[in-house]
C-alpha positions in Angstrom: 18.8 13.8 -62.3 19.0 13.9 -58.3 15.9 13.8 -56.3 15.7 15.5 -52.9 15.9 12.8 -49.8 12.9 13.5 -47.3 11.7 16.1 -45.3 14.1 16.7 -42.0 11.6 15.5 -39.6 10.7 12.1 -41.6 14.7 11.4 -41.6 15.2 11.8 -38.2 12.2 9.6 -37.6 13.6 6.8 -39.9 16.8 7.1 -38.1 15.7 6.8 -34.6 13.3 4.1 -35.4 16.3 1.7 -37.3 18.0 0.2 -34.2 21.7 0.2 -34.5 23.2 -0.6 -31.3 26.8 -1.7 -30.9 28.1 -3.7 -27.7 30.9 -5.6 -26.7 28.2 -8.3 -25.4 27.5 -10.3 -28.6 23.9 -10.7 -27.4 23.0 -6.8 -27.5 25.0 -6.1 -30.4 23.5 -5.2 -33.7 24.2 -4.8 -37.4 24.3 -1.0 -38.5 23.6 -2.4 -42.3 20.0 -1.1 -42.4 20.9 2.3 -40.9 23.7 2.7 -43.6 21.1 1.7 -46.3 18.8 4.3 -45.4 21.7 7.0 -45.6 23.0 5.3 -48.6 19.5 6.0 -50.6 19.5 9.7 -49.5 22.8 10.6 -50.3 22.4 8.9 -53.9 18.9 10.6 -54.2 20.8 13.9 -53.2 23.6 13.1 -56.3 26.3 11.8 -53.8 28.1 9.1 -55.1 28.0 6.4 -52.6 30.6 4.0 -51.2 29.4 1.2 -48.5 32.8 -0.2 -47.3 33.0 -3.6 -45.2 34.7 -3.6 -41.9 37.0 -6.5 -42.0 36.5 -9.1 -39.4 33.0 -7.8 -38.5 30.6 -8.9 -41.3 27.5 -7.1 -39.9 29.4 -3.7 -39.8 29.9 -1.1 -42.6 31.1 2.3 -43.1 29.6 4.9 -45.6 31.5 7.1 -47.9 29.4 9.7 -49.9 30.9 12.1 -51.7 29.5 15.3 -53.7 31.7 17.1 -56.2 35.1 15.8 -57.3 38.9 16.9 -56.4 41.0 16.7 -53.1 41.2 18.5 -49.7 37.5 18.7 -49.3 35.3 19.2 -46.0 34.1 15.7 -44.5 30.9 15.8 -42.1 31.6 12.6 -40.1 29.5 10.8 -37.4 28.7 7.2 -36.0 25.9 5.3 -36.8 25.7 3.3 -33.7 24.0 3.9 -30.3 24.5 2.3 -26.8 22.2 -0.4 -25.5 19.1 0.6 -23.6 16.5 -0.1 -21.3 13.0 0.6 -23.0 11.3 0.8 -19.5 13.4 3.5 -18.3 12.1 5.7 -20.8 9.0 8.0 -20.8 8.6 7.6 -24.7 9.4 4.7 -26.8 13.1 5.0 -27.5 12.9 3.5 -31.1 10.3 6.5 -32.0 10.7 9.8 -32.8 8.4 11.9 -30.1 8.1 15.9 -30.0 7.3 17.3 -26.7 8.0 20.7 -25.5 10.1 21.7 -27.7 12.3 18.5 -27.7 12.8 15.6 -30.0 13.0 12.5 -27.9 14.7 9.3 -29.1 17.6 6.9 -28.8 20.6 8.2 -30.4 18.9 11.6 -31.2 21.7 13.5 -29.3 24.3 11.0 -29.8 24.4 11.4 -32.8 22.0 10.1 -35.5 20.4 13.8 -35.8 23.4 14.8 -37.4 23.5 13.0 -40.3 19.6 14.0 -41.2 21.1 17.8 -40.6 24.0 17.2 -43.0 21.8 16.3 -45.7 19.4 19.0 -45.1 22.0 21.7 -45.1 23.0 19.9 -48.3 19.7 19.9 -50.0 19.8 21.2 -53.6 23.4 21.5 -53.9 24.8 20.5 -57.4 28.2 18.8 -57.3 29.2 20.6 -60.4 29.1 23.9 -58.4 31.7 22.5 -55.9 35.5 23.5 -56.1 36.3 20.7 -53.6 34.1 18.2 -52.4 31.6 17.3 -49.7 31.9 14.0 -48.0 29.3 12.7 -45.4 31.2 9.8 -43.3 29.2 7.5 -41.3 31.1 4.9 -39.3 30.6 1.5 -37.4 31.0 0.7 -33.8 32.4 4.0 -32.4 30.1 3.1 -29.0 32.0 -0.2 -28.4 35.4 -0.7 -30.3 35.8 2.2 -33.0 36.0 -0.8 -35.4 34.8 1.3 -38.2 37.2 4.4 -37.8 40.0 2.0 -36.9 39.3 0.3 -40.7 39.6 3.8 -42.1 43.2 4.2 -40.6 44.1 0.8 -41.8 43.3 1.2 -45.0 44.8 4.4 -45.2 41.9 6.0 -47.0 42.0 9.7 -47.6 38.9 11.5 -47.4 39.3 15.2 -47.4 41.5 18.2 -45.7 38.9 19.3 -42.8 36.6 17.0 -40.8 34.0 18.3 -38.4 32.3 15.3 -36.0 29.0 15.9 -35.0 29.2 14.8 -31.6 27.1 16.1 -28.9 29.2 19.2 -27.5 26.3 21.8 -27.1 27.4 23.5 -30.5 30.8 24.8 -29.1 33.7 23.5 -31.1 36.2 20.9 -29.5 39.8 20.5 -30.7 41.2 18.4 -27.7 40.0 15.5 -25.8 41.8 13.1 -24.0 42.8 8.9 -24.7 40.9 6.6 -23.2 42.4 3.3 -21.6 41.0 0.6 -19.7 43.0 -2.0 -18.6 42.8 -5.4 -16.6 45.2 -6.2 -13.8 45.1 -10.0 -12.7 47.2 -11.7 -10.3 47.4 -15.3 -9.5 48.3 -16.6 -6.2 47.5 -19.8 -4.6 44.7 -20.6 -2.7 44.7 -22.3 0.9 42.9 -22.9 4.0 42.5 -19.5 5.9 43.4 -21.5 8.6 47.1 -21.2 7.9 48.5 -18.3 5.9 51.5 -20.7 5.0 49.1 -22.7 2.9 48.6 -20.1 0.1 49.9 -17.0 -1.5 47.1 -14.5 -1.4 46.7 -12.7 -4.7 44.2 -10.4 -3.0 46.9 -9.1 -0.4 49.1 -8.8 -3.5 46.5 -6.3 -5.1 46.3 -4.4 -2.2 50.2 -3.7 -2.7 49.3 -3.1 -6.6 46.9 -0.3 -5.5 49.3 1.1 -3.5 51.6 1.4 -6.2 49.0 2.8 -8.4 48.0 5.6 -6.2 51.6 6.5 -5.6 52.2 6.3 -9.7 48.7 8.5 -10.2 50.4 11.3 -8.0 53.7 10.8 -10.6 51.2 11.0 -13.5 49.7 14.2 -12.2 52.9 15.9 -11.6 54.6 14.8 -14.6 52.2 16.0 -17.4 49.6 19.1 -17.6 47.6 20.7 -20.2 46.0 23.8 -19.3 43.2 23.7 -22.0 41.7 20.9 -20.0 39.2 21.6 -17.0 41.3 18.6 -15.5 44.6 19.6 -16.8 46.1 16.1 -15.8 46.0 12.6 -16.6 43.3 10.6 -14.6 43.5 7.0 -13.3 40.7 5.6 -11.6 40.2 2.3 -9.7 36.9 1.0 -11.4 36.2 -2.7 -10.4 37.8 -5.1 -8.1 37.1 -9.2 -7.9 39.0 -11.6 -6.2 38.4 -14.9 -4.3 35.5 -16.9 -3.8 35.1 -17.7 0.1 36.2 -16.0 3.4 37.5 -19.1 4.8 40.2 -19.7 1.5 43.0 -17.7 0.7 42.5 -15.6 -2.4 44.0 -17.3 -5.2 43.2 -15.0 -8.0 42.4 -11.2 -8.0 41.4 -8.8 -11.2 41.3 -5.2 -11.0 39.9 -3.3 -13.8 41.2 0.6 -14.2 40.4 3.6 -16.3 43.2 5.7 -17.7 42.5 9.2 -19.5 45.7 10.5 -21.2 46.5 13.9 -22.5 47.6 14.9 -26.0 51.3 13.8 -26.5 51.0 10.7 -24.1 51.4 7.1 -25.9 49.0 4.2 -24.7 51.7 2.0 -25.3 54.2 3.7 -23.0 51.9 4.6 -20.3 51.0 0.5 -20.4 54.5 -0.5 -20.0 55.0 1.7 -16.9 51.7 0.3 -15.3 53.0 -3.1 -16.2 56.3 -2.4 -14.6 54.7 -1.8 -11.2 52.4 -4.8 -11.6 55.5 -6.9 -12.0 57.2 -5.3 -9.1 54.9 -6.9 -6.8 54.2 -10.0 -8.5 57.8 -10.6 -8.3 58.3 -9.4 -4.6 55.3 -11.8 -3.8 55.7 -14.6 -6.2 52.5 -14.0 -7.9 51.9 -14.6 -11.4 50.5 -11.4 -13.2 49.1 -10.0 -16.5 48.1 -6.6 -17.8 45.8 -6.5 -20.7 43.4 -3.7 -22.2 40.2 -4.5 -22.2 39.6 -2.9 -25.6 42.5 -1.0 -28.0 43.3 2.3 -26.7 41.5 5.5 -27.9 44.4 7.9 -28.4 44.5 11.5 -27.2 43.1 14.2 -30.0 44.8 17.3 -30.8 44.0 19.6 -33.6 46.1 22.9 -33.9 44.7 26.0 -32.6 45.2 27.9 -35.8 43.9 25.0 -38.4 41.6 26.4 -40.7 38.6 24.2 -39.4 39.1 25.4 -36.2 39.2 28.8 -36.9 35.9 28.5 -39.0 34.3 26.8 -36.4 35.0 29.3 -33.7 34.0 32.2 -36.1 30.7 30.5 -36.7 29.8 29.4 -33.5 31.3 32.7 -31.4 32.8 30.2 -29.2 36.9 29.5 -28.4 37.7 26.0 -29.6 37.6 23.8 -25.9 38.9 20.3 -24.5 36.9 17.7 -23.3 37.6 14.4 -21.3 35.6 11.8 -23.3 36.7 10.2 -26.3 35.6 10.6 -30.1 36.9 9.2 -33.5 38.8 12.6 -34.1 42.4 11.0 -33.5 41.7 8.4 -36.0 40.7 11.1 -38.9 43.7 13.0 -37.7 45.8 10.3 -38.5 44.0 10.3 -42.2 45.5 13.8 -42.4 42.4 15.6 -41.8 42.2 18.5 -39.0 39.1 17.8 -37.0 37.0 19.5 -34.9 34.2 17.8 -32.9 31.3 20.0 -32.8 27.5 19.1 -32.6 23.9 20.3 -31.4 23.4 17.8 -28.8 24.7 17.8 -25.1 26.8 15.3 -23.6 24.5 15.5 -20.5 22.0 13.5 -22.8 24.0 11.0 -24.3 23.7 7.5 -23.1 20.5 8.7 -21.1 16.8 7.3 -20.8 14.7 10.0 -22.3 17.7 11.5 -24.4 16.8 14.4 -26.4 17.5 17.1 -28.7 16.1 20.5 -28.5 14.6 21.9 -31.5 15.9 25.3 -31.1 19.3 24.0 -31.6 18.5 22.8 -35.1 18.5 26.0 -37.1 21.8 27.2 -35.8 23.4 23.9 -36.7 22.1 24.4 -40.0 23.7 27.7 -40.3 26.6 26.5 -39.1 26.7 23.5 -41.7 26.2 25.6 -44.5 28.9 28.3 -43.7 31.3 25.4 -43.2 30.1 23.9 -46.8 30.2 27.8 -48.3 33.7 28.3 -47.0 35.3 24.8 -47.8 33.5 23.7 -51.0 32.0 26.5 -52.5 34.2 29.8 -52.2 
């Protein structure tokens, strides 16, 4: 016999107070197992069948798949369990304690996106799996904020979860069916250091990188001219020169220089093809100047995502929210769920402006319409 999970506010408080930072810096990275243990307990109490899946190569990280009902082609309500790192001194409230002030819940991850799990359980409260014609699945993943290892592990395992998916990322309750892909790349040139008094004594990697930057800016314009998607507010790919470092002293010829760049790809663009074009331009400078060179990803690229405008989940979310599906520039786990055969919409009660910020909050007024939305989707895809 199932026992209801805790009250909504209790669940929100427990989720916020359970730290689950993921970070590429091992000193800041934390396990998500304690948070997944909470979700496993609550979903089991609600009658879900619960699986906790290890993320290969990451012993402290797990995914949760909790399913109510039986069959195939059901509804998957998905989110990530982790948050970004935080600086408590910049918060007005304790980031690891749910605080209600002036119609807002404050707490780390409340908008991005721990609250979504509690709202799913609240929307499903009282459901009996025997009454569902198609299953309802809650998916909770690891490491979305760092390397998306949880979602990548699901793809590698080829695990089929359902037919229709909603990811509760903060979108202000407006459905999103497209987003750009994300690449962060390191470009490195290695020359030869020498005394600054005689240029012939060395081969400047910094001067070589100056030429590389010129080539990249010309390539950026080619990308803009060659790729266009009208659904996006910025309808072209973007290339940002984000960080550069070279040399160690003004009186030495620079022997090594590194440039870090960010690329945002439109749907239909391949990270592998773009990286090959990038490497070709860096290599051309390296050959002309006699410099060694490398182009390497800082993390495995996040692919662009696009779900068809006429997909059932897109149409349902548009109808239930009253908003047409949009496109955004930030990345999510949507392309990985798409690869698993799910039509995926990104839609949640938080706002992206609050994500990754001190004093992150969720407006209480967003809770009732989110519950109405989730119950509507459950009725449409699992009950009727």
